[in-house]
N, C-alpha and C positions, 0 to 999 in steps of 0.2 A: 690538681688544686681544687678545693671546694668552690662551688659556684658563688657562694656568698663572699668568700675571700677575693675571688676574681673581680666581683662587682666593686668591692670596697677599694681595691687597688686601682681600678679604672676610674672610680669616682673621684679619687684624690690624685691630681697631677702635681700637687704641692703648690702652695701659694707663691706667686711671683712677687718681685719687688714693685714698688710704685713706679709708674712710668716716669721717665725723665730724670731718674736719680742715678747718679754715678756710683761707682764702687766706693768712692771715698765717703759717701754719705752713710755707709754701713758702719763706719768706725764710730765707736762710742764717743759722744761729745761730753766731756767731763762737766761742762757748764750747762748742759741741757737741762731743761726743767722737766722732771719726770712727773707726769700726771697720770691719773687713772682714767681709762676710757669711760668709766662711769661718769666722769665730769661732763662728757658730751651728752650722755643720756639724761643727766639730772640738772642741766643748766637752768631749767625753769624752776623758779623758787617754790612753786607749789607742788613739786614732784615728791611723792612719798619716799623715793629712793635717795633723796639728797644727802642723807646721813652716811651713805655708803662711801662717799668720796669727798676728800678735801683737796682741791687743786693746789699744788705746791709751787709757790713762786711765780704764778702766772700774773701777767699784768692785766689791768682792766681791759685793755684793748684786745688782748688775746682771748679773754673770757667772752668779750662781746663778739669776737669773730667766730668763736665756737658756737655761741648762742645763735648767731645769724645763719649758720650752716644747717641747723636742725629744722626740719619740718615737724610741726607739732604732732600731737597724738593721732593715731589712726586706730579705730576700733574694729575688731574682727569678731564676727559671730562664730559660735561653735561650728566647725566643719568648713569655714570659709578659708580659702587659700590666700596666702600673702603673696606668693609667686609660684609659678609652675616650672617644672623641669624644662630646660631649653630657653626660658625667658632671658632676654639680655639683662646684664647687670646694670641697674640704674641707681640703686641705693643699698646701703646696709641698714639693718633694722635692729633696734635695741628693744628687748621685751620690757615693758613697763609693768604690766599685770597679766596674769594668766599663764598658760603653758602652750607651747607650740611644738609640733613634731616636724622633722624633715624626713623625706623618704624618696627613694628612687625605685626603678624597675630593673631587675636582673635580666639576663639574656633569655631566660626561660619564662619571663613574664611575671615571676613572683615579686612581691613587694619586699623591699629591704628598708626598714626604718633605720636612718643613720644617726638620729639624735633626738633628744627631748630638751627643750630650751625654756628655762625658768626666768623670772624677773632679774634684770641686771645682766643678761647675757645677749650676745650679738648673733644675728643671723646674716648670712650672705657672704661671709668671708671666703667660702669655698668657690665662689664664682670669679674671684679675682684672677685665677689662673687662666681662664679661657674667655672671660667677659660674658659667660652665660652660666645660668644656674644649673648645676649638675643634678639637682633634686628639687622637689617641691616642698613648700612649707605650709602647714595647715594648723589652724587654731584647734586645740583640743577642748577648749571652753571659751567663753567670752574673754577676749584678751585685748590689750592695748599695746601698741608699739610706737616708738619714735622713729621716724624715717630720716635717714642721713644720706642725702644725695652723694654718690660715690665721687663724682668728678670734683665737686666742691670740697669734699673731705680730702681727696688726694692732693689738690692744690694747696689746701691749708696745711696739710702735714709737711709739705716742703718748706713752709715758713715758720712752723712752730716745732722745734726739735723734740720737745717733750712728747708731743702728740705722735710724731713719727716713731719715736722709740717705743711708745706704748703699743702702737699698732703692730710693730714687729713682734713684741712680746706676745700679743694675742695670737698672731699667726703661729708662733712657736708652740703656744699652749694647745692650739687646735691640732697640730701635728702630734703632740704627745697624746691627746685624746684619741686620735686615729690609731696610733700604735697600740694603745690600751684596748681598743675595740677589736683590732685584728688579733691581738694575743688572746683576748677573751673568747673569740669565736674559734680560734684555731687550736687552743690548748686546754681550755677549761671544761670541766664537766658541766652538765646542765645545772646542778644545784650551786656550783661555784659561780656560774654566770649570774644566777638570780641573786645570790648573796652579795656579789660584787656590785650589782646594779642598785640594790637597796642601800648599800653603804655609800655609794656615789650620791644618791638622792639625799641621804642624810647629811653628808658633808656640804652639799650645795645649799640646802636649806639653812644650815648653821651659818654659812657665809652671808646669808640674807638677814641674819639676826633672829631667825626663827628657831623653833625647836628641831633638833636633828633626830629626836627620838619619836616624834609623832608628826606625820605630814600626810598630805593628800596626794594620791596618784591619780592624775587627771586622765591618763591614757587607759585604754582597754587592755585586757589581758592578751588580746590578739596583737595589739600594737607592741606590747612587751615581748611577745613571742617573735614578732617580725624583727625586733631590734636585737634580741638575744640569739636568734637563729634556732628557735625552739618551736615545736608545735603547741597550739593552744592547750591541748590536753596535758602536755608536759608541764606547762606553766601553772595550770590549775592544780595539778597533782602536787607540785612543789610548794605552792602556797598552802595547801592543806597540810602537807607534811611539816612545814615550818611552824604552822599554828599548833599542830599536835605536839610538837617538841618544845612548845613555849618559847620559840625564838621571836615570833611576831604575833600580833593580834590585829585582825582586820575587822573593821566596821564600815561596811559600804566601801567607799574609796579611801577611807582613812586607814593608814597603816601605823601601828605603834611597834617600835622595836623594843622587845623585852630583854634580849640578850645580845647586845652589840658585840661583845667580846667573842662569842661563839660564831656570830655571822662573819666577823673578821677572820676567824680561824678557818671557816669553811671556804671563804673567798680566796684565802691564801693557800689552800690545799693542805692545811696543817692538821686535818682531822683524818686519821688513818682509816677509820672504818668507812669513809666516804670516798676514798681514793679511786675506787672503781665504779663510781656512780655512772649510770648509763647516759650516754649522749642521746639526743633526739635523732 
């Protein structure tokens, strides 16, 4: 098995349930109030992300309880670490502005970037399994996060069914993302990986209400290579090829997608003349 895949399988033990919850709590409560986890992040009225979520059916008391759980903004400078590999789990973090990356070390000492996190996304869920962070988190640019102490959130989740349900949904979503990354590293060609990555960024920016056709890549090409399992030279060569073929346009760190349909086709392995593209 490839060293990168071994690392990712070891990195993910699978999120566990919240402590103190019996099997019965896993059953769907038909009367549970389903809320978006974004409501936790945007409880402050002045948050620019408040339009991303409208809490459904929550009482004023529940909203106040959520608001009281959150520690307000924490600002990170470019290159500053939010937490380090092996640190005990104390809080989950919601990205308010900027971009962060998570990364760990493989057995041979190489860096494996495990994810890039945009505004409205959570960090730290992967530490729930062992109560320790299996990777480090670092700001790729000036960023702000909202800190949510895990013990307080865990206690509150047992009292607010809608919050508990949404946290389970997020755990499930993270597992799906893990499976996608494993498949990408294990089966996709180099250019399929890059095309898939660009499409993913496009989709996530659209979810924020921004343009999915033009966005900023805050990470370096080395970071992208460490995420995609490709050498820096391979990433640079692919970006140049995509530009030559009018698939994308790059201006500094700004990326414009010129032919999204073609990128989707490449990512899906549906372009015959690319089926045997070289892996790194």
